[in-house]
C-alpha positions as CSV (number, residue, x, y, z in Angstrom):
1,M,-31.4,-25.8,-2.9
2,K,-30.5,-22.1,-3.2
3,H,-28.4,-20.8,-6.0
4,H,-26.6,-17.5,-6.3
5,N,-28.3,-15.1,-8.7
6,I,-26.0,-14.1,-11.6
7,A,-27.0,-10.6,-12.9
8,P,-27.7,-10.5,-16.6
9,I,-25.4,-8.5,-18.8
10,P,-27.3,-5.7,-20.7
11,A,-27.5,-6.0,-24.4
12,G,-24.5,-4.5,-26.2
13,F,-22.0,-5.2,-23.4
14,D,-19.7,-8.0,-22.5
15,S,-18.3,-9.5,-19.3
16,P,-15.7,-10.1,-18.0
17,F,-13.7,-7.0,-18.9
18,A,-9.9,-7.4,-19.3
19,Y,-7.4,-4.7,-18.4
20,S,-4.3,-4.7,-20.6
21,S,-2.4,-2.4,-18.2
22,L,-3.3,-0.7,-14.9
23,S,-2.1,2.0,-12.6
24,H,-4.1,2.3,-9.4
25,V,-3.9,3.9,-6.1
26,Q,-6.5,3.6,-3.3
27,A,-6.5,5.9,-0.2
28,I,-8.6,4.7,2.7
29,W,-10.0,7.4,5.0
30,L,-11.4,7.3,8.5
31,C,-14.5,9.5,8.6
32,N,-16.9,10.6,11.3
33,R,-19.8,8.2,11.6
34,D,-22.5,10.9,11.8
35,A,-21.1,12.6,8.8
36,I,-21.1,9.5,6.6
37,E,-24.6,8.6,7.8
38,D,-25.8,12.0,6.7
39,A,-24.0,11.9,3.4
40,Q,-24.3,8.3,2.2
41,R,-27.0,6.4,4.0
42,G,-29.4,7.1,1.1
43,L,-26.9,5.6,-1.3
44,I,-26.4,2.2,0.4
45,G,-29.9,1.6,1.9
46,D,-29.8,-1.2,4.5
47,F,-26.1,-2.0,3.9
48,Q,-23.7,-1.5,6.7
49,F,-20.8,1.0,6.9
50,V,-17.5,-0.7,8.0
51,G,-15.9,1.1,10.9
52,D,-16.5,1.3,14.7
53,V,-19.0,3.1,16.9
54,D,-17.8,6.6,16.0
55,T,-16.1,6.2,12.6
56,A,-16.5,4.6,9.2
57,L,-14.1,3.9,6.3
58,V,-14.3,5.6,2.9
59,S,-12.3,4.7,-0.2
60,V,-10.9,7.3,-2.7
61,S,-9.2,5.7,-5.6
62,Y,-7.6,6.7,-8.9
63,Q,-7.0,4.3,-11.8
64,S,-5.8,4.7,-15.4
65,Y,-5.9,1.6,-17.7
66,L,-5.6,0.4,-21.2
67,A,-8.4,-1.7,-22.7
68,D,-7.3,-3.5,-26.0
69,Y,-10.1,-4.6,-28.3
70,G,-7.9,-5.8,-31.1
71,R,-9.3,-3.3,-33.7
72,A,-9.1,-0.4,-31.2
73,A,-7.8,0.5,-27.8
74,L,-9.1,2.8,-25.1
75,I,-7.4,4.6,-22.3
76,S,-9.5,5.6,-19.3
77,H,-8.9,7.7,-16.2
78,E,-11.2,7.3,-13.2
79,L,-11.5,8.8,-9.8
80,E,-13.9,6.8,-7.5
81,V,-15.2,7.9,-4.1
82,G,-17.4,5.7,-1.9
83,P,-17.9,4.2,1.5
84,I,-16.6,0.7,2.4
85,V,-19.7,-1.4,3.2
86,A,-21.0,-4.9,3.8
87,P,-24.4,-6.4,3.1
88,P,-27.0,-6.5,5.9
89,G,-26.6,-9.3,8.3
90,V,-22.9,-9.8,7.6
91,E,-20.6,-9.7,10.6
92,L,-18.3,-6.7,10.1
93,P,-14.6,-6.8,10.4
94,T,-12.8,-4.5,12.8
95,V,-11.1,-1.5,11.3
96,A,-7.7,-3.1,12.2
97,D,-8.6,-6.4,10.5
98,F,-9.7,-4.6,7.3
99,L,-6.6,-2.5,7.2
100,S,-4.3,-5.5,7.8
101,G,-5.9,-7.5,5.0
102,A,-6.9,-10.2,7.5
103,D,-10.5,-10.2,6.5
104,Q,-10.6,-12.3,3.3
105,R,-14.3,-12.6,2.9
106,S,-15.7,-11.4,-0.4
107,S,-18.5,-9.4,1.2
108,V,-16.8,-6.2,2.3
109,G,-16.4,-3.8,-0.6
110,V,-16.7,-0.3,-1.9
111,W,-20.0,1.3,-2.9
112,P,-19.1,4.2,-5.2
113,A,-21.0,7.5,-4.5
114,A,-19.4,8.8,-7.7
115,V,-17.0,7.7,-10.4
116,Y,-15.5,10.6,-12.4
117,C,-14.3,9.3,-15.8
118,D,-13.0,10.6,-19.1
119,C,-13.9,7.7,-21.4
120,A,-17.4,7.5,-22.8
121,P,-17.5,3.7,-23.4
122,A,-16.3,3.1,-19.8
123,I,-19.0,5.5,-18.5
124,A,-21.7,3.6,-20.4
125,A,-20.5,0.2,-19.3
126,G,-20.1,1.2,-15.7
127,R,-23.6,2.6,-15.5
128,A,-25.3,-0.3,-17.4
129,I,-23.4,-3.4,-16.0
130,Y,-22.2,-2.4,-12.6
131,G,-24.7,0.3,-11.5
132,E,-22.0,2.9,-11.0
133,P,-22.9,6.6,-10.8
134,K,-20.4,7.7,-13.4
135,F,-19.9,11.3,-14.5
136,E,-18.1,12.6,-17.5
137,S,-15.0,14.5,-16.4
138,E,-11.7,16.1,-17.6
139,F,-8.5,15.1,-15.8
140,T,-5.3,16.8,-14.9
141,I,-2.8,14.2,-13.5
142,D,0.8,14.0,-12.3
143,V,1.4,10.5,-11.0
144,P,4.2,7.9,-10.9
145,A,4.8,6.0,-14.1
146,P,7.5,3.7,-15.5
147,N,8.9,6.7,-17.5
148,A,8.3,9.2,-14.7
149,P,9.1,7.5,-11.4
150,G,8.1,9.2,-8.2
151,S,6.1,9.0,-5.0
152,R,3.5,11.7,-5.5
153,W,0.0,11.2,-6.9
154,S,-1.9,14.4,-8.0
155,V,-5.3,13.9,-9.6
156,A,-7.9,16.5,-10.5
157,A,-11.2,15.5,-12.1
158,R,-13.4,18.4,-13.4
159,A,-17.1,17.5,-13.9
160,D,-19.9,19.9,-14.9
161,D,-20.7,21.0,-11.3
162,R,-17.5,20.3,-9.3
163,T,-13.8,19.6,-9.3
164,C,-12.5,16.8,-7.1
165,E,-8.8,16.6,-6.3
166,L,-6.7,13.9,-4.6
167,T,-3.1,14.5,-3.6
168,L,-0.9,11.9,-2.0
169,T,2.9,11.9,-1.2
170,L,4.2,8.5,0.0
171,D,7.4,7.9,2.0
172,G,9.2,5.0,3.6
173,T,9.1,1.4,2.7
174,P,5.7,-0.1,1.9
175,I,4.5,-3.5,2.9
176,E,4.2,-5.9,-0.1
177,H,0.9,-7.8,-0.4
178,V,-0.2,-10.4,-2.9
179,G,-3.0,-9.4,-5.2
180,Q,-6.5,-9.8,-3.7
181,P,-9.8,-8.9,-5.2
182,I,-11.6,-5.6,-4.6
183,V,-15.4,-6.0,-4.2
184,N,-17.7,-3.4,-5.5
185,Y,-21.4,-2.7,-5.1
186,G,-23.8,-0.6,-7.2
187,R,-27.4,-0.1,-8.0
188,R,-28.7,-0.4,-11.6
189,E,-31.3,1.9,-13.0
190,T,-33.8,-0.9,-12.4
191,G,-33.2,-0.6,-8.7
192,E,-31.3,-3.9,-8.4
193,V,-28.3,-4.0,-6.2
194,V,-25.4,-5.8,-7.9
195,S,-21.9,-6.8,-6.7
196,S,-18.8,-7.6,-8.7
197,R,-15.2,-8.6,-8.0
198,W,-12.2,-6.8,-9.4
199,D,-9.4,-9.3,-9.6
200,I,-6.0,-7.7,-9.7
201,F,-3.3,-10.1,-10.8
202,V,-0.3,-8.1,-9.7
203,G,0.9,-7.6,-6.2
204,S,0.3,-4.4,-4.3
205,H,2.2,-2.0,-2.0
206,W,0.5,-0.8,1.2
207,W,1.5,2.3,3.1
208,S,0.3,2.9,6.7
209,D,-0.7,6.4,7.8
210,A,2.8,6.9,9.3
211,S,4.3,6.6,5.7
212,V,1.9,9.0,4.1
213,D,3.5,12.4,4.1
214,V,0.6,14.2,2.4
215,A,-3.0,13.1,1.9
216,D,-5.3,15.9,0.7
217,W,-8.8,15.8,-0.6
218,A,-10.7,18.8,-2.0
219,E,-14.2,19.1,-3.6
220,T,-14.7,22.6,-5.2
221,L,-18.2,23.3,-6.3
222,T,-19.5,25.5,-9.1
223,G,-23.0,27.0,-9.3
224,G,-25.5,25.8,-6.7
225,S,-24.3,22.2,-6.3
226,N,-24.1,20.5,-2.9
227,Q,-21.1,18.7,-1.6
228,R,-21.4,15.0,-2.7
229,H,-18.5,13.8,-0.5
230,R,-18.9,16.0,2.6
231,E,-17.9,13.1,4.9
232,L,-14.3,13.6,3.7
233,V,-14.1,17.2,4.9
234,E,-12.6,16.3,8.3
235,A,-11.5,12.7,7.5
236,R,-8.1,11.3,8.1
237,C,-6.2,9.0,5.6
238,V,-5.2,5.8,7.4
239,Q,-3.8,3.7,4.5
240,V,-2.8,3.8,0.9
241,R,-2.7,0.8,-1.4
242,E,-1.0,0.9,-4.9
243,H,-1.2,-1.5,-7.8
244,R,0.9,-1.0,-11.0
245,S,1.4,-3.2,-14.0
246,P,5.0,-4.3,-14.5
247,V,7.0,-3.0,-17.5
248,V,6.7,-5.6,-20.3
249,A,9.3,-4.3,-22.7
250,Q,12.0,-1.6,-22.9
251,R,13.8,0.0,-25.8
252,S,17.3,1.0,-24.9
253,R,19.5,3.8,-26.2
254,P,21.1,3.5,-29.7
255,F,24.6,2.5,-30.3
256,Y,27.1,2.6,-33.2
257,P,27.1,-0.7,-35.0
258,T,30.6,-0.2,-36.3
259,A,33.8,1.2,-34.7
260,A,34.6,4.8,-35.3
């Protein structure tokens, strides 16, 4: 009888990890197949890119979240970029089935080429537990929030050797979807490939490319660095998915307790 191998948790870390609040947007891009083969084949080894004969899908996502540890709380901002992949031998979904949410197998997921992050504990945990290539970064953000409603997401992450920027402006009425897990892949320092499931317990809103007014990506290099995400240079955003925690409390304006 075969059993699934459960990856050990490195000493000093715990799992699962709970999010007390979450703001998340994921833009899915359609890239040239040759470009992504050149840029990311070394990252994923014998895994398969999800796409068709000439194209492949890439995820660019931003999240900010609160992690409450009782005696302390952390806020993290992360910008993650990586191809959408499946293990070797798995029958791939069509692009249309993936974008519609029809493919419910827990095998297709994102393999991050880079995760830009401003929270040291999150960087350490991502590297050790999930095999994520995380880079310390500074963020400039202007995104929708309960106290600042809107439809524009502007995120810039400045690492040592580059600045990556994602800008989205959404329009129209999105499609509401129930929450469904996001699968991630990574490679630990030991060389082991690990997979994890990110269960999001709130519903999501999905925008098709027709409802995305603006979708811009930029990677500005400093020094002699090479482009890490060159498959996105001529890519096209085909879908945006958004998850946001509901407001759990509200303090209203004051009033006079006695008549004037």
